C-alpha positions as CSV (number, residue, x, y, z in Angstrom):
1,M,-1.3,-9.8,-12.9
2,S,-3.0,-12.3,-10.8
3,K,-5.1,-11.2,-7.6
4,Y,-3.8,-11.8,-4.2
5,N,-5.0,-13.9,-1.5
6,V,-6.8,-11.7,0.9
7,K,-6.9,-12.9,4.7
8,V,-8.6,-11.0,7.3
9,L,-7.4,-11.4,10.7
10,K,-9.7,-12.0,13.8
11,E,-8.9,-8.4,15.1
12,A,-9.8,-6.8,11.9
13,N,-13.0,-8.9,11.8
14,L,-13.7,-7.5,14.9
15,D,-13.1,-3.8,13.8
16,L,-15.7,-4.4,11.0
17,Q,-18.1,-6.1,13.2
18,E,-18.3,-2.9,15.5
19,A,-18.4,-0.6,12.7
20,I,-21.3,-2.4,11.1
21,E,-23.0,-2.6,14.4
22,Y,-22.6,1.3,14.7
23,Y,-23.9,2.2,11.2
24,E,-26.7,-0.2,11.4
25,A,-27.6,1.8,14.7
26,Q,-27.6,5.2,12.9
27,K,-29.6,3.8,10.0
28,K,-31.5,0.9,8.7
29,D,-29.1,-0.8,5.9
30,L,-26.1,1.7,6.6
31,G,-24.1,-1.2,8.0
32,L,-24.7,-3.3,5.2
33,E,-23.6,-0.4,2.7
34,F,-20.5,0.4,5.1
35,F,-19.9,-3.6,4.9
36,T,-20.4,-3.5,0.8
37,K,-17.7,-0.5,0.8
38,Y,-15.5,-2.4,2.3
39,T,-15.6,-5.8,0.3
40,Q,-15.0,-3.3,-2.7
41,K,-12.0,-2.1,-1.4
42,E,-10.6,-5.5,-0.3
43,D,-11.2,-6.6,-4.1
44,R,-9.1,-3.6,-5.2
45,I,-6.5,-4.2,-2.7
46,A,-6.3,-8.0,-3.9
47,E,-5.8,-7.0,-7.6
48,N,-3.2,-4.5,-6.8
49,P,-2.1,-4.2,-3.1
50,Y,0.7,-1.7,-3.9
51,A,-1.6,1.0,-5.1
52,Y,-2.3,2.1,-1.7
53,E,-0.1,4.2,0.4
54,Q,2.5,3.0,2.9
55,F,1.6,3.6,6.2
56,A,4.2,2.2,9.0
57,D,7.2,-0.1,8.3
58,N,5.6,-2.9,6.3
59,F,1.9,-1.8,6.5
60,R,-0.3,-0.3,4.0
61,K,-3.2,2.0,4.5
62,A,-6.3,1.8,2.0
63,N,-9.2,4.4,2.7
64,L,-12.8,3.1,2.4
65,H,-15.2,4.9,0.0
66,R,-18.0,7.3,1.8
67,F,-17.0,6.3,5.3
68,P,-14.3,7.5,7.3
69,Y,-12.4,4.0,7.8
70,S,-9.2,2.9,6.4
71,A,-8.2,-0.9,6.4
72,Y,-4.4,-1.4,7.4
73,Y,-2.6,-4.4,5.8
74,E,0.4,-6.3,5.0
75,V,1.7,-7.8,1.4
76,A,3.4,-11.3,1.6
77,E,4.9,-10.9,-2.0
78,Q,6.6,-14.3,-2.0
79,E,3.0,-16.1,-1.0
80,K,0.8,-13.5,-3.2
81,E,-0.8,-12.8,0.2
82,V,-2.5,-9.7,1.7
83,T,-3.3,-10.0,5.6
84,V,-5.8,-7.0,6.3
85,N,-4.7,-6.4,10.5
86,A,-7.3,-3.6,11.3
87,V,-9.8,-1.8,9.8
88,I,-9.9,1.6,11.8
89,H,-11.8,5.1,12.0
90,Q,-9.6,7.6,10.4
91,N,-9.6,10.2,13.3
92,R,-7.9,7.7,15.6
93,N,-4.4,9.0,16.9
94,P,-1.8,7.5,14.3
95,E,0.4,6.3,17.0
96,T,-2.4,4.2,18.4
97,I,-3.1,2.7,15.1
98,K,0.5,1.7,14.7
99,E,0.5,0.4,18.3
100,K,-2.5,-1.8,17.2
101,I,-1.4,-3.2,14.1
102,A,2.0,-3.7,15.2
103,K,0.8,-6.4,17.5
104,T,-1.1,-8.3,14.7
105,S,2.2,-8.2,12.3
106,K,3.4,-11.2,10.9
107,K,6.9,-10.1,10.5
């Protein structure tokens, strides 16, 4: 199986930056560890985007290891592309998350 191309939207990059800065302020190198866990998850998504649960409409949700965040993404099968729309703390209200990712949807 070939890997999917992964595109990270500007909004998701901002989410990542906020989380990295938050964790780095908590403990030196914790922000780097968060980013490492995210990139590992992104690689797994690229290998098999359908391995993670359906979240809403055409979105899927992949939980990060060790950190209470999830990556929310869409799969464009014909293009073999995954678009990461958001990286959000898991304690956020699911309806708020749905609203946020719907604004960035390609479909």
